[in-house]
A tleap script that builds the chain and sets N, CA, C and O, in Angstrom:
source leaprc.protein.ff14SB
mol = sequence {
  NMET GLN PRO HIE ILE GLU PHE SER ASN VAL
  THR VAL HIE TYR GLY ALA LYS ARG ALA LEU
  ASN ASP VAL THR LEU SER VAL PRO GLU LYS
  SER ILE LEU GLY VAL ILE GLY PRO ALA ASN
  SER GLY LYS THR THR LEU LEU LYS CYS ILE
  ASN ARG THR ILE ASP PHE ILE ASN THR ALA
  LYS VAL GLU GLY ARG VAL THR ILE ASP GLY
  GLU ASP VAL ASN GLU LEU ARG ASN VAL TYR
  SER CLEU
}
set mol.1.N position { -35.673 -27.289 26.637 }
set mol.1.CA position { -35.458 -27.626 25.058 }
set mol.1.C position { -34.440 -26.786 24.768 }
set mol.1.O position { -34.255 -25.635 25.164 }
set mol.2.N position { -33.618 -27.643 23.843 }
set mol.2.CA position { -32.840 -26.986 22.902 }
set mol.2.C position { -32.750 -25.984 21.851 }
set mol.2.O position { -33.617 -26.262 21.023 }
set mol.3.N position { -32.214 -25.127 21.561 }
set mol.3.CA position { -32.842 -24.032 20.411 }
set mol.3.C position { -32.263 -24.895 19.204 }
set mol.3.O position { -31.307 -25.663 19.307 }
set mol.4.N position { -32.849 -24.697 18.271 }
set mol.4.CA position { -32.520 -25.142 16.885 }
set mol.4.C position { -31.405 -24.839 16.341 }
set mol.4.O position { -30.536 -25.632 15.978 }
set mol.5.N position { -31.384 -22.952 16.219 }
set mol.5.CA position { -30.078 -22.225 16.016 }
set mol.5.C position { -29.976 -21.695 17.211 }
set mol.5.O position { -30.825 -21.596 18.097 }
set mol.6.N position { -28.459 -21.232 17.164 }
set mol.6.CA position { -28.324 -20.446 18.141 }
set mol.6.C position { -27.086 -19.024 18.356 }
set mol.6.O position { -25.931 -19.398 18.563 }
set mol.7.N position { -27.186 -18.390 18.336 }
set mol.7.CA position { -26.288 -16.980 18.375 }
set mol.7.C position { -26.100 -16.482 19.467 }
set mol.7.O position { -26.997 -15.961 20.130 }
set mol.8.N position { -24.686 -16.584 19.880 }
set mol.8.CA position { -24.216 -16.383 21.063 }
set mol.8.C position { -22.973 -15.075 20.894 }
set mol.8.O position { -21.840 -15.308 20.472 }
set mol.9.N position { -23.391 -13.885 21.258 }
set mol.9.CA position { -22.412 -12.652 21.392 }
set mol.9.C position { -21.744 -12.683 19.751 }
set mol.9.O position { -20.530 -12.607 19.564 }
set mol.10.N position { -22.667 -12.796 18.716 }
set mol.10.CA position { -21.875 -12.984 17.442 }
set mol.10.C position { -21.639 -11.673 16.927 }
set mol.10.O position { -22.488 -10.803 16.733 }
set mol.11.N position { -20.186 -11.599 16.687 }
set mol.11.CA position { -19.815 -10.071 15.769 }
set mol.11.C position { -19.473 -10.519 14.425 }
set mol.11.O position { -19.240 -11.719 14.283 }
set mol.12.N position { -19.411 -9.810 13.503 }
set mol.12.CA position { -18.951 -10.116 12.639 }
set mol.12.C position { -18.028 -8.646 11.793 }
set mol.12.O position { -18.605 -7.559 11.772 }
set mol.13.N position { -16.971 -8.749 11.314 }
set mol.13.CA position { -16.565 -7.878 10.779 }
set mol.13.C position { -16.124 -8.010 9.184 }
set mol.13.O position { -15.931 -9.180 8.851 }
set mol.14.N position { -15.957 -7.163 8.288 }
set mol.14.CA position { -15.786 -7.628 6.991 }
set mol.14.C position { -14.302 -6.395 6.678 }
set mol.14.O position { -14.654 -5.282 6.287 }
set mol.15.N position { -13.268 -6.553 6.795 }
set mol.15.CA position { -12.022 -5.508 7.436 }
set mol.15.C position { -12.398 -4.633 8.460 }
set mol.15.O position { -12.387 -5.118 9.592 }
set mol.16.N position { -12.764 -3.329 8.328 }
set mol.16.CA position { -12.693 -2.464 9.391 }
set mol.16.C position { -14.668 -2.523 9.374 }
set mol.16.O position { -15.277 -2.138 10.373 }
set mol.17.N position { -15.207 -2.893 8.487 }
set mol.17.CA position { -16.835 -2.421 8.497 }
set mol.17.C position { -17.647 -3.874 9.511 }
set mol.17.O position { -17.849 -5.058 9.240 }
set mol.18.N position { -17.901 -3.103 10.604 }
set mol.18.CA position { -18.346 -4.165 11.223 }
set mol.18.C position { -20.400 -4.321 10.745 }
set mol.18.O position { -21.327 -3.511 10.755 }
set mol.19.N position { -20.304 -5.504 10.463 }
set mol.19.CA position { -21.586 -5.851 9.833 }
set mol.19.C position { -22.611 -6.617 11.135 }
set mol.19.O position { -23.786 -6.282 10.990 }
set mol.20.N position { -22.460 -7.238 11.935 }
set mol.20.CA position { -23.313 -7.730 13.324 }
set mol.20.C position { -22.251 -7.375 14.186 }
set mol.20.O position { -21.041 -7.418 13.961 }
set mol.21.N position { -23.055 -6.902 15.538 }
set mol.21.CA position { -22.520 -6.342 16.687 }
set mol.21.C position { -23.259 -7.006 18.106 }
set mol.21.O position { -24.259 -6.473 18.588 }
set mol.22.N position { -22.667 -8.170 18.670 }
set mol.22.CA position { -22.835 -8.851 19.733 }
set mol.22.C position { -24.403 -9.070 19.222 }
set mol.22.O position { -25.280 -8.242 19.468 }
set mol.23.N position { -24.617 -10.183 18.548 }
set mol.23.CA position { -25.885 -10.678 18.430 }
set mol.23.C position { -26.430 -12.120 19.183 }
set mol.23.O position { -25.946 -13.193 18.823 }
set mol.24.N position { -27.349 -12.070 20.128 }
set mol.24.CA position { -27.810 -12.929 20.674 }
set mol.24.C position { -28.925 -13.369 20.295 }
set mol.24.O position { -29.952 -12.692 20.331 }
set mol.25.N position { -28.834 -15.032 19.721 }
set mol.25.CA position { -30.490 -15.070 19.382 }
set mol.25.C position { -30.617 -16.557 19.247 }
set mol.25.O position { -29.706 -17.299 18.881 }
set mol.26.N position { -31.781 -16.907 19.563 }
set mol.26.CA position { -32.393 -18.334 19.820 }
set mol.26.C position { -33.448 -18.876 19.224 }
set mol.26.O position { -34.524 -18.919 19.822 }
set mol.27.N position { -33.290 -19.429 17.811 }
set mol.27.CA position { -34.474 -20.158 17.350 }
set mol.27.C position { -34.990 -21.546 17.886 }
set mol.27.O position { -34.152 -22.301 18.381 }
set mol.28.N position { -36.129 -21.884 17.831 }
set mol.28.CA position { -36.637 -22.879 18.370 }
set mol.28.C position { -36.847 -23.940 17.581 }
set mol.28.O position { -37.143 -23.531 16.459 }
set mol.29.N position { -36.833 -25.312 17.645 }
set mol.29.CA position { -36.962 -25.950 16.443 }
set mol.29.C position { -38.446 -25.990 16.170 }
set mol.29.O position { -39.210 -25.789 17.113 }
set mol.30.N position { -39.007 -26.277 14.746 }
set mol.30.CA position { -40.046 -26.308 14.031 }
set mol.30.C position { -40.501 -24.443 14.161 }
set mol.30.O position { -41.592 -23.877 14.104 }
set mol.31.N position { -39.574 -24.101 14.287 }
set mol.31.CA position { -40.169 -22.542 13.839 }
set mol.31.C position { -40.255 -21.720 12.549 }
set mol.31.O position { -40.251 -22.371 11.504 }
set mol.32.N position { -40.326 -20.482 12.472 }
set mol.32.CA position { -40.291 -19.996 11.292 }
set mol.32.C position { -39.503 -18.496 11.582 }
set mol.32.O position { -40.148 -17.702 12.266 }
set mol.33.N position { -38.450 -18.158 11.211 }
set mol.33.CA position { -37.897 -17.039 11.312 }
set mol.33.C position { -37.593 -16.164 10.328 }
set mol.33.O position { -36.955 -16.449 9.315 }
set mol.34.N position { -38.138 -14.860 10.669 }
set mol.34.CA position { -38.206 -13.913 9.553 }
set mol.34.C position { -37.157 -12.714 9.758 }
set mol.34.O position { -37.265 -11.887 10.663 }
set mol.35.N position { -36.163 -12.725 8.834 }
set mol.35.CA position { -35.065 -11.726 9.022 }
set mol.35.C position { -35.463 -10.550 7.918 }
set mol.35.O position { -35.389 -10.573 6.690 }
set mol.36.N position { -35.992 -9.335 8.987 }
set mol.36.CA position { -36.168 -8.028 7.954 }
set mol.36.C position { -35.145 -6.888 8.537 }
set mol.36.O position { -34.465 -7.161 9.526 }
set mol.37.N position { -35.054 -5.702 7.954 }
set mol.37.CA position { -34.453 -4.672 8.332 }
set mol.37.C position { -34.084 -3.788 6.937 }
set mol.37.O position { -34.255 -4.215 5.795 }
set mol.38.N position { -33.583 -2.567 7.261 }
set mol.38.CA position { -32.776 -1.788 6.031 }
set mol.38.C position { -32.105 -2.405 5.324 }
set mol.38.O position { -31.776 -3.573 5.525 }
set mol.39.N position { -31.789 -1.725 4.376 }
set mol.39.CA position { -30.250 -2.335 3.509 }
set mol.39.C position { -28.977 -1.586 4.505 }
set mol.39.O position { -28.845 -0.459 4.982 }
set mol.40.N position { -28.151 -2.836 4.534 }
set mol.40.CA position { -26.956 -2.695 4.949 }
set mol.40.C position { -27.025 -3.064 6.630 }
set mol.40.O position { -26.040 -3.003 7.366 }
set mol.41.N position { -28.080 -3.366 6.968 }
set mol.41.CA position { -28.394 -3.814 8.188 }
set mol.41.C position { -27.763 -5.328 9.333 }
set mol.41.O position { -27.643 -5.534 10.541 }
set mol.42.N position { -27.470 -6.198 7.848 }
set mol.42.CA position { -26.632 -7.493 8.824 }
set mol.42.C position { -27.492 -8.202 8.361 }
set mol.42.O position { -27.086 -9.295 8.757 }
set mol.43.N position { -28.914 -8.525 7.488 }
set mol.43.CA position { -29.716 -9.587 7.487 }
set mol.43.C position { -28.618 -10.848 6.576 }
set mol.43.O position { -28.399 -11.933 7.114 }
set mol.44.N position { -28.106 -10.559 5.392 }
set mol.44.CA position { -27.330 -11.323 4.475 }
set mol.44.C position { -26.260 -11.909 5.539 }
set mol.44.O position { -26.163 -13.134 5.474 }
set mol.45.N position { -25.647 -11.445 6.258 }
set mol.45.CA position { -24.356 -11.742 7.132 }
set mol.45.C position { -25.155 -12.728 8.208 }
set mol.45.O position { -24.583 -13.779 8.498 }
set mol.46.N position { -26.319 -12.474 8.755 }
set mol.46.CA position { -26.411 -13.436 9.710 }
set mol.46.C position { -26.613 -14.973 9.112 }
set mol.46.O position { -26.236 -16.075 9.510 }
set mol.47.N position { -27.454 -14.485 7.869 }
set mol.47.CA position { -27.980 -16.097 7.084 }
set mol.47.C position { -26.632 -16.390 6.705 }
set mol.47.O position { -26.438 -17.604 6.764 }
set mol.48.N position { -25.381 -15.584 6.249 }
set mol.48.CA position { -24.245 -16.499 6.072 }
set mol.48.C position { -23.367 -17.026 7.107 }
set mol.48.O position { -22.537 -17.901 6.863 }
set mol.49.N position { -23.538 -16.494 8.294 }
set mol.49.CA position { -23.018 -17.086 9.555 }
set mol.49.C position { -23.890 -18.644 9.739 }
set mol.49.O position { -23.280 -19.680 10.004 }
set mol.50.N position { -25.256 -18.597 9.565 }
set mol.50.CA position { -25.565 -20.535 9.530 }
set mol.50.C position { -25.561 -21.035 8.498 }
set mol.50.O position { -25.677 -22.257 8.584 }
set mol.51.N position { -25.452 -20.535 7.181 }
set mol.51.CA position { -24.915 -21.310 6.211 }
set mol.51.C position { -23.975 -21.663 5.525 }
set mol.51.O position { -23.969 -22.314 4.480 }
set mol.52.N position { -22.877 -21.084 6.310 }
set mol.52.CA position { -21.635 -20.926 6.290 }
set mol.52.C position { -20.798 -20.700 5.067 }
set mol.52.O position { -19.656 -21.124 4.895 }
set mol.53.N position { -21.659 -19.829 4.069 }
set mol.53.CA position { -20.974 -19.171 3.273 }
set mol.53.C position { -19.965 -18.150 3.289 }
set mol.53.O position { -19.183 -17.734 2.434 }
set mol.54.N position { -20.297 -17.717 5.063 }
set mol.54.CA position { -19.237 -16.457 5.389 }
set mol.54.C position { -18.130 -17.052 5.118 }
set mol.54.O position { -17.372 -16.219 4.622 }
set mol.55.N position { -17.502 -18.362 5.207 }
set mol.55.CA position { -15.926 -18.577 5.162 }
set mol.55.C position { -15.853 -18.563 3.627 }
set mol.55.O position { -14.796 -19.122 3.338 }
set mol.56.N position { -16.336 -18.275 2.789 }
set mol.56.CA position { -15.983 -17.933 1.203 }
set mol.56.C position { -15.649 -16.391 1.166 }
set mol.56.O position { -15.184 -15.834 0.172 }
set mol.57.N position { -15.909 -15.825 2.245 }
set mol.57.CA position { -15.289 -14.156 2.058 }
set mol.57.C position { -14.097 -13.934 2.942 }
set mol.57.O position { -14.173 -14.150 4.152 }
set mol.58.N position { -13.027 -13.520 2.383 }
set mol.58.CA position { -11.946 -13.638 2.930 }
set mol.58.C position { -11.379 -12.720 4.061 }
set mol.58.O position { -10.446 -12.926 4.836 }
set mol.59.N position { -12.300 -11.536 3.915 }
set mol.59.CA position { -12.027 -10.311 4.708 }
set mol.59.C position { -12.876 -10.883 6.013 }
set mol.59.O position { -12.361 -10.718 7.119 }
set mol.60.N position { -13.907 -11.420 5.940 }
set mol.60.CA position { -14.927 -11.496 6.834 }
set mol.60.C position { -14.256 -12.108 8.571 }
set mol.60.O position { -13.812 -13.255 8.532 }
set mol.61.N position { -14.215 -11.648 9.471 }
set mol.61.CA position { -13.669 -12.386 10.695 }
set mol.61.C position { -15.156 -12.419 11.845 }
set mol.61.O position { -15.813 -11.495 12.324 }
set mol.62.N position { -15.241 -13.515 11.946 }
set mol.62.CA position { -16.298 -14.229 13.076 }
set mol.62.C position { -16.099 -13.886 14.302 }
set mol.62.O position { -14.869 -13.841 14.300 }
set mol.63.N position { -16.495 -13.542 15.617 }
set mol.63.CA position { -16.498 -13.996 16.847 }
set mol.63.C position { -17.973 -14.346 17.507 }
set mol.63.O position { -19.142 -14.096 17.214 }
set mol.64.N position { -17.477 -14.861 18.264 }
set mol.64.CA position { -19.010 -15.209 19.099 }
set mol.64.C position { -19.114 -16.863 18.766 }
set mol.64.O position { -18.222 -17.490 18.194 }
set mol.65.N position { -20.292 -17.394 19.206 }
set mol.65.CA position { -20.377 -18.703 18.375 }
set mol.65.C position { -21.702 -18.878 18.049 }
set mol.65.O position { -22.682 -18.469 18.672 }
set mol.66.N position { -21.658 -19.619 16.859 }
set mol.66.CA position { -23.036 -19.975 16.335 }
set mol.66.C position { -23.196 -21.580 16.257 }
set mol.66.O position { -22.307 -22.318 15.834 }
set mol.67.N position { -24.560 -22.054 16.764 }
set mol.67.CA position { -24.612 -23.520 17.036 }
set mol.67.C position { -26.096 -23.810 16.281 }
set mol.67.O position { -27.020 -22.997 16.238 }
set mol.68.N position { -26.098 -25.225 15.673 }
set mol.68.CA position { -27.325 -25.829 15.034 }
set mol.68.C position { -27.392 -27.107 15.661 }
set mol.68.O position { -26.453 -27.901 15.694 }
set mol.69.N position { -28.351 -27.264 16.083 }
set mol.69.CA position { -28.636 -28.304 17.088 }
set mol.69.C position { -27.836 -28.635 18.160 }
set mol.69.O position { -27.547 -29.767 18.549 }
set mol.70.N position { -27.470 -27.478 18.651 }
set mol.70.CA position { -26.249 -27.578 19.702 }
set mol.70.C position { -24.611 -27.943 19.200 }
set mol.70.O position { -23.632 -27.780 19.929 }
set mol.71.N position { -24.575 -28.398 17.984 }
set mol.71.CA position { -23.348 -28.352 17.286 }
set mol.71.C position { -22.512 -26.884 17.286 }
set mol.71.O position { -23.253 -25.910 17.419 }
set mol.72.N position { -21.408 -26.660 17.187 }
set mol.72.CA position { -20.919 -25.505 16.846 }
set mol.72.C position { -20.487 -25.350 15.497 }
set mol.72.O position { -20.076 -26.363 14.931 }
set mol.73.N position { -20.497 -24.606 15.069 }
set mol.73.CA position { -20.784 -24.283 13.510 }
set mol.73.C position { -19.418 -24.026 13.224 }
set mol.73.O position { -19.091 -24.242 12.057 }
set mol.74.N position { -18.370 -23.539 14.149 }
set mol.74.CA position { -17.134 -23.682 13.529 }
set mol.74.C position { -16.276 -25.089 13.630 }
set mol.74.O position { -15.167 -25.229 13.115 }
set mol.75.N position { -16.832 -25.905 14.227 }
set mol.75.CA position { -16.292 -27.232 14.249 }
set mol.75.C position { -17.140 -28.165 13.078 }
set mol.75.O position { -16.728 -29.215 12.584 }
set mol.76.N position { -18.096 -27.665 12.857 }
set mol.76.CA position { -18.550 -28.373 11.516 }
set mol.76.C position { -17.596 -28.156 10.602 }
set mol.76.O position { -17.062 -29.037 9.929 }
set mol.77.N position { -17.300 -26.677 10.547 }
set mol.77.CA position { -16.153 -26.531 9.080 }
set mol.77.C position { -15.070 -27.360 9.444 }
set mol.77.O position { -14.565 -27.759 8.395 }
set mol.78.N position { -14.460 -27.818 10.433 }
set mol.78.CA position { -13.085 -28.731 10.560 }
set mol.78.C position { -13.660 -29.752 9.759 }
set mol.78.O position { -13.394 -29.948 8.573 }
set mol.79.N position { -14.544 -30.462 10.532 }
set mol.79.CA position { -15.212 -31.827 9.847 }
set mol.79.C position { -15.555 -31.784 8.353 }
set mol.79.O position { -15.091 -32.686 7.656 }
set mol.80.N position { -16.502 -30.607 7.639 }
set mol.80.CA position { -16.379 -30.626 6.475 }
set mol.80.C position { -16.308 -29.465 5.794 }
set mol.80.O position { -17.174 -28.602 5.647 }
set mol.81.N position { -14.870 -29.533 5.270 }
set mol.81.CA position { -14.105 -28.435 4.995 }
set mol.81.C position { -14.823 -28.105 3.569 }
set mol.81.O position { -15.438 -28.927 2.890 }
set mol.82.N position { -14.611 -26.687 3.248 }
set mol.82.CA position { -15.162 -26.290 2.006 }
set mol.82.C position { -13.968 -26.550 0.947 }
set mol.82.O position { -14.135 -26.298 -0.247 }
savepdb mol mol.pdb
quit
């Protein structure tokens, strides 16, 4: 079964600051995902990678791959430009 949301080796930098480091995560379909952690641990950045609001941050550089239902979010950016 294909995961609903999948992160493969995702690293995010805001300028020189690294917010996520080599995150690999699979979220099965029809599951609930809770993201918890201390301040500045990357929770919001992780969610921004899913909903594409990371695109609005000029200093953000995303490496790796995020897929939703098997579709690469980077490819979706090209189809649904902001």
